[in-house]
N, C-alpha and C positions, 0 to 999 in steps of 0.2 A: 203130191196129192192134190186133188181138185176139191173145190168147195162143194159142199152139199147143195142141192137145189134149194132155192129160196134165200141164199146168202149173198146174192148179187145186190149191191146197193145202188148202183147207178154211177153217174159222173160226179166228180168232186172238183171244186175250184179251191186251191189252197188259199187260206186266209192270212197266211204269214209268209214272210220272205224266207230265204235260205240262210241259215246261220252256221251250219255244220252238223254232221251226223252225230247221233247220240242214241242211247237205249230209250230214254224217256221214263217217266214215272209210271208206276203200276197202280191202276185204279182198283181198289179192293172191292168196289161195288160191281165191277164188270159192265158198267154202263158203256154204251157205244160212243165212240169219239171219232168225229169226221173233220178232216181238214185243218186241224190245229198243229201245234208244234210242241206238245207237252206229253202226251200219253203213249206209252208202249203198247203195241198191239192194236192200235187204232187203224184207220184207213183213210186214204185220200189226202194225207197231209204232207208236211215237209219235215225232213231231218230225223224223225224218230223211227225206231224199229216198228214195222207194221206191214200192211198190205195195201197195194193200190196207190201208194204215195210216190214221193220223189225225194231222193237224197238220204234216205234212211240206210243204216249200216247192214241190216239183214231183215229177212221176212219173219214176221211174228203175228200170229192171228189170235185175237181175243174171243173169237166165236160169234161176233156180231156181223151184220151184213157188211160187205166190202164195197167201198166207193173207189172209183178209179180216176186219177188225174189224167189229163191229156198228154199225149206224146210231146206236144209243144212245151208243156209245163215241165216235163221231165228233162227236156233238152236244156233248160235253164240252169241245171246243176253243173257247177264248174268242174273241170278235170281235177282240180285240187280237192274239192269236196268228195268226188268219186273215189279218189285215192285214199282219203281219210276213212271213208265208209268201208272200203275193202280191208283196210288195216284193222278197223274195229270188228268187222265180220270175222276176220282171221283169228283175232284174239278171242272172240266169243266162241268160235269153233274149238279152239285149243282148250278153253276152259270147260266146254261141254264134254270134250273127249276125256279130260281129267276126271270129270264127274262119273263117267261110265267106267267104273272099276279101274280107274287110273290108266285109261287107254292113252297111248301116245300116237304120234303121227305114223310111225312104222306099223303099229298094231292096226290103226285105221286103214292103212293101205292094204294090209293082209285081209282084214274083214271085208273091205270093199271088193277085193279080188274074189273072195269066196262068194260073197253075195251076188256079184255079177255072173258067176258061173251057174248059180241055181235060180236066179231071178225068173227066167222063163218058166221053169217048173212050178215055182211058187205061184206065179200068175195063173198058170193053168189050173192048179189046185183051187185057187180062190174062185175061179170061174166055175169049176165043177161044184164047189160048195154052194155058191150063189144060185146056180141052176137047181140044185137039189132043194134048197130052201124055197125058191120060187115055186117049184112043183108041189112041195108040201103045202104051201100057202094056198095054192090053187085047189088042191084036194080038200083042204079044210073048208074053203068057201063053198065047194060043191056039196059037202055033206051037212 
């Protein structure tokens, strides 16, 4: 999924080094966090789950504008850290599957197969609904 318009935050220069992938702390206030190495769901930082950063184990968005580190900064992540991040991401994925009505990897593969076969039709329906909604909004504006 793509970010809604207005959630692009610009470039980020990481303020910390790379120490290894982790989930990070959850900020109960939902405040934006950029470029650090502490908060889950932030952006443009190092090692924690988020968007636009480097070295984090998986993508996690807290709803705030997303800041992006440069490709050069991303290239600084070691192969060992990338392997650790993949392992953490795989573990988090398995935990999430277990949360979804105790889904296992075999059930996920089956779900993914079914989803893949109907995805074009779902996208077509979404486009039709969006078009109908847009037409209704236009009619409402004219009246």
